[in-house]
N, C-alpha and C positions, 0 to 999 in steps of 0.2 A: 694732513698736518698734525692731527692729534696723535696718530700712530707714530709719526716721526718724533714728536716731542717725547712721548712715553719711552720710545726706544733710546733716545739720547739721554733721558734722565736715568734710565736703568744702567746704561753704560757709564754715565758719570758717577752714579752711586758705587758701582764696582771699582771704578778708578780711584775714588776717594778711599775706599777700604784698603786697596793695595798701597796707595801713597802713605796713608797714616800708619799702617802696619809696618812698612819699611822704615819710615822715619822714627817711629817709636823704638824699633829694634836697634837702629843705628845710634839713637840717643842713649839708650841704656848700655850700648857697647862701648861708649866713649870712656876713656880712663877717668877714674874719679867719680864722685857722687856729689849731690848738693851739699852734703855734710862736710866732705873733705874740701870742697871749694870754699865754704864759709870759714873753715878752720885755716885754710891757706891764706885768706885775706886778713884774718885776725889771729896771728900766731899766739897772742896772749891768752886766747880762750883755751881752757883745758877741760876736756870731757873724759870721764872714765868710761871704760868699755860698756858698763851697764847702761849709761846714759846714751851712748851711741847706738846700742842695740835697740833701746826703747824708741829712739827717734827713727830708726830704720823701720820699725814696725808701724809707727804712726804714719809715716809717709809711704808705706807700702814698698820700701826698697828691699825688704827681705824676701819678696816674692819673685819668681822668674819673670822675665820680660813679657811673655805671652799672657800670664795671669794679670800683670799690670795693665797690659793693653786691653784685655777683655773688660777689666773694671773701668778703665777710662772710657771705652766705647759705650758701656752701659750708662755711664753718667752723661755722656754727650747726647744719647737718645732722649734723656729726660731734660735736656737743655742746660746741663751743668758742665762747664768747661774746666772745673776744678779750681783749686786755690794755689797761688804761687807759693813755692816752698821758701824762697829767699825774701820775698817782699810781704808775705803774710796777707795778701789781698786776693780777692777773686780775680781770675784771669779776665773775665768780662769787664771788670772795673779798670784793669790795666789797659786793655784794648780801647775802652771808651776814652781814657785820658790821653792816649797817644794818637788816636785816629784823626783828631782835629788838626794838629800841627802837620801831620803827613799829608792830609788832604789839601791843606793850604799850600804846602810846598809843591806837591805833585800836580795839583789842579792848576796852579798858576803856570807851572812849567809846561803842562800839556796845552793850555790855552795859547801860550806863547809859541810853542812848536807848530801847531796847526795854523795859527794866524800867519806865521812867516813861511812855513814850508810850502803851502799851496801856491802863493804868488811866486816864490823862488823857483819851484818846479815848473810852473807855467812859463816863466820868463826864460829859463834855461832851455826848455823844449822849443819855444818860439824862436830863440836866437841860436839854434844849434849850429855848431861848427864855426861860430864867429869868435872873434878875439875876446869880447866881453863875456861870452858864455863859457869859454875855456878857462878864463881867469876865475869866474864864479865857481865852476865845477872843481877847479884845483883847490880853491879855498875850502869848499865843502869837504873834499877828500881829506885835506889836512886836519880839519876839525874832527872828522869822523875817526881819524887814526890817532888823535891826541888823547892820552890817558886822562881819565877824569880826576884821579887823585893828584896828578901832576898839575893839572889846571887849577884845582882847588888850592893847592899850596902856593902856586904862582900868584893867583888872585889875592890870597891873604897877604902875601909879601907886598904886593903893589898897593892895595887899598887900605891895609891896616898898618903898614910900616912906612913905606915910602911916602904915602900921602897923609901921614898922621899930622893932625893939627890943621888940615885944610878942609874945605867944604866937601871934598870927595872922599874923606875918610869913612870907612864902613866897619861895622863891628866884626870881630873875629869869631866869636862863639855865642852859642845860646840863641834863644828866641826873643828875649826882651830883657832890658836892664831896669825897667820901671817897676815899682811896687803894684800890687793888684788894685790898690785904691787910687791910682793915678787917673786923671781925666781920660776918657776913651779916645778923643782925637790924638792925644799924645801917645797913647798906647798903640793905636793903629799905625801911626807914623813910625814908632820905634820898631814894631814887628816888621813893617815893610822894609826898613833899613837893614834889619838882621837877615831878611829873606833874600836880598838882592843876590848875594854871592852864591848861596846854595841853589837858587833857581837857575842862575846862569850855568852852573856846573851840571845841573840835572837836565838842562834843556839842550845844550849845544850839540851833543852827540846825536840825539834823536832828531834834532832839527836838520843836521847834515844828512843823516840817513834817509829821512822821509823826503827831503827835497830831491835827493838823487833817485829815490824810488819813484817819485812822481815823474821826474824827467825821463827816466828809463821807460816807464810804461807809456808815457805820451809819445815818445819817439817811435816806439813799436806800433802804436795805433796809427800814428800819422803816415806810416808806410803801407797801411791797408788799402785794398782796392776801393772800398766805399768812400774813403777820404779823398782819393784821387777823383772819384766820380763826382763828389760834392764840389770839388774845385773846378772840374770841367763844366759843371752846371752854372758856375758863376758865383758860388758862395765865397764871401770875403774871408780873409785870414782869421779875423776875430771869431766869426761864426763857425768856421771850421775847427778852430782850436777849442772853443768852449762848448758848442752845441754837438758837434760830431765826435771829437776826440776825447775831451775831458770827461764827458758823461760816461763814456765806455771804459774809463779807467777807475771808476768809483768802486767797483767790486773788490779789487785788491786793497783799495784804500780803506773801505769799510772793515775788511778783515784785519788790517793793521790797527785800526782804531779800536776794534773790539778786543784785540789782544793787549792793548795798553791799559785795560781796566785793572788787572792785578797790580801793575806798578803805580796806578793812581792812589791805591790804598796801601799797598805794601811798602812804598817808599824805597829809599836807596840806603843800603847798609853803609857803603863807603862814604857817601856825602853826609849823611846824618851823623856818622861817627867823627868825621873830620871837623864839622862845624858844631858838634855837640847839640844837634837839633833834636828836641825831645819827641821823636816820631817812632813809627812802627819798625823801621829798619834798625834803629839803634836798640830798641827793645828786643828785637830778635837776636841781635849780636850779643847783648848782655845776658839774655836767657841761656844762650848756648855756652857762653863762658862760665856761667854760674851753675850749669847742669840743672837748670830749672825745668824739669820735664813737663809739668802741666802748662807752663807758658809756651814752651817750644811747640807742644802739640796743639794748643789753641791757635797760635799764629799759623802753624802749618795748615790746619784745617781751614782757616779763613782764606789764606792765600790760594789753596787748592780749589776751594769753592769759587773764588773770584776768577781764577784762570778758566775753569770749566764753563762758568757763566759767560765770560767774555767770548769764548769760542762759540758757544751756542748762540749768543746774541749776534755775532758776526755772521754766522751761517744763516740765521733767520732774516737778517737785514739784506 
């Protein structure tokens, strides 16, 4: 096991180097720089060529991309992810501020997904080829094929426009409308109301996919010889389903759960952007738009590490 872990860690380290190098090269190859992005957002700002060149030297933009990558990598080894060019804050501070809202959103969605997906998958497998199972599977396929951004806009129209002024009205944007000094029960309730629509949008596609995944694996296992043997020995349908079939489908489920670790922290760029949720996905989108190279690289490093750890955790489990 120790040799396996060391080999996987060595492969993961090499993978991280390749990923970060490619992403840094692509980020530096994008049209524009952080300076031109800032000037484009505020046309009233006027900088003379000397000021622009001085700022390019300060931010290291006058160096080739491979020199900038080597400098960034050296700082990462010492635990420094750099400082945001546009926000003038350490990248670690930005991540610390955004990781909580994303974890709240993604953690709630993940809990909802697995709480509902396992019973739905078991029910669909137990009722295979019956009318209720076919209706359930059809509904799951429709949910899986329905675009997330369309669902988000539709839910906003229904719960924020059509139901405005009723008890079913839900907020459109943001994480809370209350000031920081508001009583904590009111703040918790307000955050929960703001999170309803983003959680639904983030959960329904994965819920449909995971339910169909569980159903498909269970149906394959239920056709195996040892399941027919268990039935021939007098095992009841519930014992066959849970004890013999479901336990033998846990390996791919554990793999699927391990690979969900990056999305738990990484968030969803589309959902967080539509609902202006102050999470990691929105920060990633904004940093790309602003050409904020240190923030892009810090988030890329974190997402890559989480993905590799999720794969390793799934394999170990």
